[in-house]
C-alpha positions in Angstrom: 9.3 12.4 41.8 9.2 8.9 42.0 11.7 6.9 39.7 9.2 4.5 39.2 6.4 6.4 37.7 8.8 7.6 35.2 9.4 4.0 33.9 6.3 3.1 34.1 5.5 5.9 31.9 8.3 5.1 29.1 7.5 1.7 29.1 3.8 2.8 28.3 4.8 5.1 25.4 7.0 2.1 24.1 4.3 -0.1 24.3 2.0 2.3 22.5 4.8 2.9 19.7 5.7 -0.7 19.2 1.4 -1.3 18.9 1.1 1.6 16.1 4.2 0.1 14.4 2.7 -3.5 14.4 -0.4 -2.1 13.3 1.2 -0.3 10.3 3.0 -3.2 9.6 -0.2 -5.5 9.4 -2.4 -2.8 7.4 0.6 -2.6 4.8 0.6 -6.4 4.4 -2.8 -6.6 4.1 -2.8 -3.7 1.7 0.0 -5.3 -0.2 -2.1 -8.8 -0.6 -4.9 -7.0 -1.8 -3.0 -5.4 -4.5 -1.3 -8.7 -5.6 -4.5 -10.3 -5.8 -6.1 -7.6 -8.0 -2.8 -7.9 -10.5 -2.9 -11.7 -10.2 -7.0 -11.8 -11.1 -6.4 -9.4 -14.2 -2.9 -11.2 -15.2 -4.7 -14.7 -15.5 -7.0 -14.4 -18.0 -3.9 -13.7 -20.5 -3.2 -16.6 -22.5 -0.5 -18.8 -21.2 1.5 -18.3 -24.8 1.6 -14.7 -24.1 2.1 -14.5 -20.5 5.9 -13.5 -19.7 5.8 -15.1 -16.4 3.5 -17.5 -15.2 0.5 -16.0 -13.4 1.2 -17.6 -9.6 4.8 -15.7 -9.8 2.6 -12.7 -9.1 2.0 -13.7 -5.7 5.9 -13.2 -5.2 5.0 -9.9 -4.8 4.2 -10.6 -1.1 7.5 -11.8 -0.3 9.2 -9.5 2.2 12.4 -8.3 0.8 11.8 -9.4 -2.9 8.7 -8.3 -3.3 9.3 -4.5 -4.4 12.0 -6.0 -7.0 8.9 -8.2 -8.2 6.6 -5.7 -8.3 8.8 -3.6 -10.7 9.1 -7.0 -12.8 5.4 -7.5 -12.9 5.3 -4.0 -13.9 7.5 -4.6 -16.8 6.1 -7.8 -17.8 2.3 -7.8 -17.2 2.0 -4.9 -19.7 4.1 -6.8 -21.9 2.3 -10.0 -21.9 -1.5 -8.1 -22.3 0.2 -5.6 -25.5 1.2 -9.3 -27.1 -2.3 -10.8 -26.4 -3.9 -7.6 -27.8 -1.6 -7.9 -30.9 -2.3 -11.3 -31.6 -6.0 -10.5 -32.2 -5.4 -7.4 -34.0 -6.0 -5.1 -31.6 -4.1 -2.2 -31.0 -6.2 0.7 -29.2 -4.6 0.0 -25.8 -1.2 1.0 -26.8 1.3 0.1 -24.4 -1.0 -1.4 -21.5 -0.3 1.4 -19.3 3.4 0.4 -19.0 4.7 3.9 -18.0 2.3 4.0 -15.4 3.1 0.9 -14.0 6.7 1.3 -13.8 6.5 5.0 -12.7 3.9 3.2 -10.1 6.2 0.5 -8.7 10.0 2.3 -8.5 8.2 5.3 -7.0 6.8 3.1 -4.2 10.1 1.8 -3.5 12.2 4.8 -3.9 9.7 6.3 -1.6 11.0 4.6 1.3 14.2 5.4 0.6 14.3 9.4 0.3 14.1 11.1 3.4 12.1 13.1 4.3 9.5 13.4 1.2 9.7 10.0 0.4 6.5 9.3 2.2 4.8 11.8 -0.2 6.5 9.9 -3.2 5.5 6.6 -1.9 1.7 7.7 -1.3 1.6 9.4 -5.0 3.0 6.3 -6.7 0.6 4.1 -4.8 -2.2 6.2 -5.9 -0.5 6.2 -9.8 0.0 2.0 -9.5 -3.6 1.8 -7.9 -4.8 3.6 -11.5 -2.8 1.0 -13.5 -4.4 -1.8 -11.3 -7.7 -0.3 -12.6 -6.8 0.1 -16.1 -5.5 -4.0 -15.8 -9.2 -5.2 -15.2 -10.0 -2.9 -18.2 -7.8 -4.6 -20.5 -8.9 -8.3 -18.7 -12.5 -7.1 -19.7 -11.1 -6.1 -23.4 -9.5 -9.8 -23.5 -12.6 -11.5 -22.1 -14.9 -9.6 -24.3 -12.5 -11.0 -27.4 
């Protein structure tokens, strides 16, 4: 067998692997930007005096490396801000504003990348939990806008 043909097959395989990894990175970055946008759009309606961090800082979730830590920070601060805004209006029907759901979702996504073998499943499950949190955030947003 000709060794040049074998080397060409390996190069093609490497190209396919790198293309697939690049595609995964691009899709995950786009998903991160979309998720951050939805968090930001819900959080920006909280009156400034109740915001625990400025609404623009939510976009730090998109920055590689610190984004995972910032997501956890947002998961703690954003429900607290909604709670404070509702409390100021005398509304308590929203309880903890999905704080545990946000925390489990954000920490689980981070931990899922570290845990071998089943980490992907953990991260996927926690991603779904975080999406549920984002949907609930938009319900809180509508409640704040309604007064």
